[in-house]
N, C-alpha and C positions, 0 to 999 in steps of 0.2 A: 353469572347472568346468562341467559339462554333465549333464543328466539323460538316462539312457538307457533307464531302464524305469521305469515307474509303476504301482503296483498299489494300488487303493483299494477297501476293503471297509466297507460300512455307514456312509460318511461323508454325512450329510444324506439326501437322496433316492436316493443311488447305493448300489445293493446290492453290486455288484461290477464293476469296471472294471480292465482291464489293457491297457496298450498301450506301444509302443516309440516315443518322439517321435524327431525330428530337430532341425535347428538352428531352422527356422521351422515352428511347428505352429498350425495354425488351427482353432478349434473351433466347430462349427457345429450347427444344430438347431433345432427348434421351441420355442416358449415353454416354461419348466418343465420342461426335459429335463436340467439340472444343469450347463450350460455353465460358469457362474460357480463353482458348486461344484467344478469341476475344478482352476480357479484357487486357490481358497481352500484346497483339500486341499494342494496343492503348497506354498502359503505357510506354512500353519499346521504343516506337518512341517519345513520349512527353518528356521523362525524362530519360537522360543517366545514371543516378545515379541509377535508377529502374534497369537497364540492369546489372550494377555492383554489386548490391545488391544480385539480385536473379540468376544470370547465371554465377557467377565467378568461380564455380566449373568445369563446363563444357559448355561453352559459344556456342560450335557447336550444342549443343543439341537442339536449338531453330530452326536449318534449317531443313526442311522436310529431310528424310534420302534418299529420291530418288534423290534429286539435290544437287548441290554445293552452291546455294546462295538464300537468301530470299530478298524480297522488301517490304516494307510497305510505304504508302503515305497516308497522311491524308490533307485534304484541309480544312482549318480553315476560319472563318469569325472573324471580330473584327473591329478595327478602319479603317484598311484596309486588303484586302484579303492576305492571306499568306498560307503557307504550311508546314508541317513537313513530313520529310522521313527519313528512315532508311535502309540501306542496309547492309547485313553480309553475308560474303562469306569465305567458306572454303579454306584452303591452302594446297598446296602440302607437302609431308612428306620432299621432297627436301628442299624447302622454308623455312620450319621449323627449319631443320637442320642447313641451313645457317645462320638463324636468331640467334639461340642459340649460335653458335660458335662467331658470331659477338659480341653478347651481352657479353658472357664470356670474350672475348679478351679484350673488352673496360673496363669491371670491372676489370680484372687482370691488365691491364695497369694503370688504375687509382689508384689502391691499390699500386702498384709498385712506381708510381711517388709521391705520397703523403708519403709514407714510407721512399722513398729515401730523400725527403725534411726533414722530421723529423729525420731521422738517421744521416744525414749530419750535422744538426743543432745541433744534440745532441753532436756529435763528433767533432765539430769544435774547433779551438783553442782558449783557455780560458773557454771553456764549461766543458770538462772533459779531463785533460791532459793525464790521464792513459787509456782512452778509445781506442777501436780498430774500425777503420772504416769497417762497415759492407757493403758488396757487394751486389747489388741487380741483379738478373739475367737478361741479356740484349739481349739474342740471340732469336730474334723474332721467327725464324723458329722452334726452339725447344718449344717455348710456344704454337705455333700454332699446332705443331704436338700433344704435350700433350692435348691441348683442344680437339683435333679430337678423340684421343684415349678414352679420358673420356666420351665424348658424345656417342661413339659407344658402350662402354661397358654398360652405363647406358641406354640408348633408345633401346638397341636390347634386352633387357631383357622381358620377358613375362609381367611382372608387369608394366613395363613403357610405353609400345608401344600405350597405349591408351592416353598419353600425347600429341600425335600428334593431338588429337582432342580437346585439350584444347586452341588452337590457331586459331584465325580467325581475317579477316580483316573487320573493321566496318566503315562504313561512314554515318554520320549524316548530313541531308540537303545537301547543296552544299560544304561542307568542304572535305577535303582530307581524303582518306582512312588512317586509323591507326591500328596497329597491337594490338589486345586485347588478353591478355594471362591470362588464368585462374589461380587460387590460386596456386593449385598444380604443374602447370608448372612452375610459378615464383618461388616457394619454391624449385623445383628441379634445376632451374637454379643457385640458391644460393648455394645448396649443391654440384653441379658440380664445381662450381667456387673453394669452399674449397678442392674439391678433386684435382683440377688442381695445387692449390698451394702447397698441400703436395707431390705431386708428383715432382714438379719442385725443392722444396727445402727439400726433404726428407733427404739429406745428410748434411744439413746446419742447425742445429738444432735452432740456434739463429734467423736466418733469418725466419725460418718456424714459430717460437713463436711469433715473432713480426707480420708476415703478417697474420697468422690465427688470432691473437688477434684484429687485425684492422678489418678484414673482418667480424668477428662475431659481432663486436661492431658498424659497420658502415652499412654493406650490409644487416643485417637483419632488421633493422630499417624500411627501406622504406616498406617492407613486412608487419610488423606489423602495420605501420601507415596507409597503404593502406586499412585497415579493419575499421579505425575509419568512414569510409562513413557510416557505418550500424548505426552510433549513430546521423545520421542529424536529426535535429529537425523537428517536425511536420510541422511547418509553411514554412519550406523551400520547400516544394513540390509544392507550389505555384499553378500552373495550372491543375495538375492532381493528384487525390488521389485515390488510390485502396485500398478498404476495403475488407477483406477477414476474418477478426475476429474483428468485430465492438467493443467489450469490451476492446480487447487487444489495439486496435487504440484509444479508448477513454481514457485508462490509459495513453498512450503516451501523447495525446493531454493535459491532466490535469497536467502532469508532466512538461510540457515546455510552457504552455500558462498562461499568466496573465488574471485576469478577471474571474477567475472560480465561484466566487459567482454570476456575473451577467449572466454567462451562465446558471447557476442552477436555477436562478430566471425565465428565459425564459422557461426552461423545466417544471418548476413548475406550471407555468402559463398555458402550454398546458395541463398537467396532470389534472389540477383543471376544467378548461373550459370544457373539454370533459368527466368528470368524469371518467378517466381511472381507478383510485383509490379512491373509495368512502372514505369519511371523511378524507382526506388528508388535513393535517394542514401547514406542512413545508417539502420541498425537498431541499437536497442539494446531493452531490456526495459522502458523507460519510454516512449520515443517512437519515430516514424520520421519520417524526412524524405524528401520527394519533391521532383525536379526538375518544375517546370510551366513553362508559356509565360510565366506572370507571375512566375517566381522560384520560390524554395523554398517548400514547403507542409509544416507539422509537424503530425503527427497523434499523439495518445495511443495507446499499444499497447492500454490498456483500451477504447479507443474502436473498435478494429477488431472486424470480426465474429467471433462464437465459433468459427466453423470455422476461421478462420486462427489465432485465438490456440490453438486446440486442436493443430493441426498444428505450430505453433512449439513448444508445450510439449512435444510426444512428441519432437520432434527434438532439444530441448534435453536431455531426460531420457536420451535414447540416447547424444548426444554426451558428456554429464558422465560417463558409464559406460564410455567407451572403452576404459579400461585395467583394468577391474575383472573382466572376464570373468563378469559377472553373469548371471542368469536374470531375465528381464524378462516380467511378466504383464500384459497389456494388455486391458482389459475393454471392448468395444465402442468402440474408439478413433474410429470413423467419426462418432460422434454430432455434429450441427452442422456436419458438413463438407459443403461443396459436393462433387460427384461429381468435379470436376477435381482438388481437393485430395486426395480418397481415392486416385486414381491415383498422385499424386505420393507420397503416404504410403508406398504398396506399394513402390514403387520404391526410396525412402529406407531402409526397413526392410530391404528385401532387400541393398541395398548394405552398409548397416552391419552387418548379421548375417553378411553374407560376408566382409568385410575384417577384422572384429573378432572373429569366432566367438562373438558374444552370441547366446545361445539365446532364443528369444521363443514365449511361448504366447498366441494372441490369441484371444478371443471375438468374434463379430461378427453382426449381423442385416442386413448390407449387401450387396445382390447387386452394387453397384457395386464393393465389395472383392474380392468373388469373381471377378467379371469381369477385374478388374484383374490378378489373380495370373496369368491365362491370356493377357492380352493385352499384356504388357510388349514394348516395342520393341527395346529393347537385348539383343543375342544374349547377352551375359555376364551379364544378370540372368535371362534364360529358362533359361540352364544352370544357375545357381544354384538355381532353384526346382525345376528337374525333378529335381536331386540332393538337394535338403535339405528340400522341403516335405512336411509330412504334414497331413493333414485329418482330423480326427476328426470324425464324424457320429454325433450323439447322436439316438436315438428312444426313445419310451416304448412298452413292450409290457406291457399290463395295469398293474400297478404298479411295474414294474422299467424302470430304465433301461438302454439296450443302447448299447454303443459300437462304431461300425465305422471301423477305420483305413483310409485311403485314400491311395495314393501321389498324386503329381502326375498321372499318365496317368489313373488310375482317378477320380480327383476331376473331370478334365476332361470325361472321358467320361460323368460323371453330374451336370453342373452344372446340367442343367435341373431334375432332381429335388432338388438343393441348394437352388436358388432357389425352389422350391415349399415346400420346409421353413420359409425365410425368411419367405414370406408366410403361413404357418400353414396352407397348403392340403394 
């Protein structure tokens, strides 16, 4: 799979951006020009779970503050041409209010229905002859009025007015629009449901005890369980992988992937063949063994420098996806790296992307990384970069982010200006 066209409208600070990527795409620009937003726009469109993981606190925050809706379209290649799209739309306070009222009414009715069944069974003849049948409130108008009063009391407070921003309509591909509620919003719905029950049965202690107990045991579970999505396994990301902390991503990968020793051997082969670590005898993700004049010396992997750990982490992530034809998004992979490691990283990325047809999108603030793109010694890598490198240069004009797509040749001719951008000049 490969993305051949990207169109982003009103995602965060990006008003409008359209470009055609290639296999290796490097995104540059000054601070606050939307580099990370481009990666996130791709990830959120390709993977709904990414949306749920990263924007559940305030889902409307990804919509540009000047408009009410965003839209992202990705044109893909594969066995057959296809596309991915996402539309996120803010909704009015009135519609949010109606939805809350409807949800709470449905939840209260379900609680009443389930408890009526349980109480009637408990108090049926033969079960408990001395039990008294418990009545459940049945006057729907009183229930609805109580719900309205609770919502007004809760949402009119200054602390909760922002909850209206935690509700959006989302539409993936050609599916139907669905309401997505942020975590705080859903938690407040549950709290308000409990408040409704308390007001309805405040004079009926037995019913109140049963109903609140049921509510706490059953209604809070979906909220807690919904957060399990954050524990999704690395391999379940499938077609899109966003890496903004390579070492952390590596640890997740190692915890959940079989065949870590095989992966370590692949990394060891690279480290030895390019003499990245002189005198390296053995490598794994726990420790490294070196030959010295005094015999072998063991060093824990965690004690190696951050730059080396980052380089190894990125290599492991790329190698573990050799057969997946994934799209990999790397956010500033050069952080903590020695310039020599950055040069090696560019070489490996080019080699792996070339041989495996893995598409990469990389943001960078590193002049060393930019220079390395144009100073590769191997002819094969040079030719790959000339054919497959696209540089997306982002700039701000007034309040708008402008994107300039550059080929290898154009970027090489503009390398001085690109480096000025990286310095913020």
